[in-house]
C-alpha positions in Angstrom: -18.3 70.6 37.7 -18.2 68.6 40.8 -15.2 68.1 43.1 -14.2 64.7 41.7 -14.1 65.9 38.1 -12.1 69.0 39.1 -9.7 66.9 41.2 -9.3 64.3 38.4 -8.7 67.0 35.8 -6.2 68.7 38.1 -4.3 65.5 38.8 -4.3 64.5 35.1 -3.0 68.0 34.1 -0.2 68.0 36.6 0.9 64.4 36.4 1.0 64.6 32.6 3.5 67.4 32.7 7.3 67.4 32.2 7.7 68.6 35.8 6.0 65.5 37.1 8.2 63.3 35.0 11.2 65.0 36.3 10.0 64.5 39.9 9.3 60.8 39.3 12.7 60.3 37.7 14.4 62.2 40.6 12.6 60.0 43.1 13.6 56.9 41.3 17.2 58.1 41.1 17.2 59.0 44.8 15.7 55.6 45.7 18.5 53.8 43.6 21.2 56.0 45.2 19.9 55.3 48.7 19.9 51.6 48.0 23.5 51.8 46.7 24.8 53.9 49.6 23.0 52.1 52.5 22.9 48.7 50.8 19.7 47.1 49.5 17.6 46.2 52.6 14.2 44.6 52.8 12.6 48.0 53.6 14.3 49.6 50.6 12.8 46.9 48.4 9.4 47.1 50.0 9.2 50.9 49.6 9.0 50.4 45.8 7.3 47.0 45.5 4.4 48.2 47.6 4.3 51.9 46.8 4.5 51.9 43.0 1.6 49.5 42.3 -0.7 51.5 44.6 0.2 54.8 42.9 -0.1 53.1 39.5 -3.6 51.8 40.3 -4.7 55.2 41.5 -3.3 56.9 38.4 -5.0 54.4 36.1 -8.4 55.1 37.8 -7.9 58.9 37.4 -6.8 58.6 33.8 -9.6 56.2 32.9 -12.1 58.7 34.4 -10.6 61.5 32.4 -10.7 59.4 29.2 -14.3 58.4 29.8 -15.3 62.0 30.4 -13.4 63.3 27.3 -15.0 60.5 25.1 -18.4 61.4 26.3 -17.9 65.1 25.5 -16.7 64.2 22.0 -19.7 61.9 21.5 -22.0 64.7 22.5 -20.3 67.1 20.1 -20.6 64.5 17.3 -24.3 63.9 18.2 -24.9 67.7 17.9 -23.4 67.7 14.4 -25.4 64.7 13.4 -28.6 66.3 14.6 -27.8 69.3 12.5 -28.1 67.2 9.4 -31.2 67.3 7.3 -32.2 63.6 8.0 -30.2 62.3 11.0 -30.0 58.5 11.6 -31.1 57.9 15.2 -29.2 54.6 15.2 -26.0 56.4 14.6 -26.7 59.0 17.2 -27.2 56.2 19.8 -24.4 54.0 18.5 -22.5 54.3 21.7 -25.2 52.4 23.5 -25.4 49.5 21.0 -23.8 46.1 21.5 -20.9 44.8 19.5 -23.1 42.7 17.1 -25.4 45.7 16.5 -22.4 47.9 15.8 -20.9 45.4 13.4 -24.3 45.2 11.5 -24.6 49.0 11.4 -21.0 49.3 10.2 -21.7 46.7 7.4 -24.9 48.7 6.4 -23.0 52.0 6.2 -20.1 50.4 4.3 -22.5 49.0 1.7 -24.3 52.3 1.5 -21.0 54.2 1.0 -20.0 51.8 -1.8 -23.3 52.4 -3.6 -23.1 56.2 -3.5 -21.0 57.8 -6.1 -17.9 59.7 -4.9 
């Protein structure tokens, strides 16, 4: 696994923990208390209005990468199962690369096929 994947998995693992939630809640509380004690200043407001969106954007990118990677791994596992069948349908195996209209058409075909086959 390359450095980016290791780093993304490490970040996702740690930021999704209860400890990370506790740290974030503690920082938010400390920020609120600091504003209450010192009085809400422009710098106090900017520390959150600038910092939080940047952190949020970075986390969305890391989480999306992890989600994409997990989805791809699941698809590969499902493809392996489909290929183990006696007569695999190559369209189903490559369904992740089809467009929306092609997927809708394939879904309709399989729904019709499932209704024709006895339970």
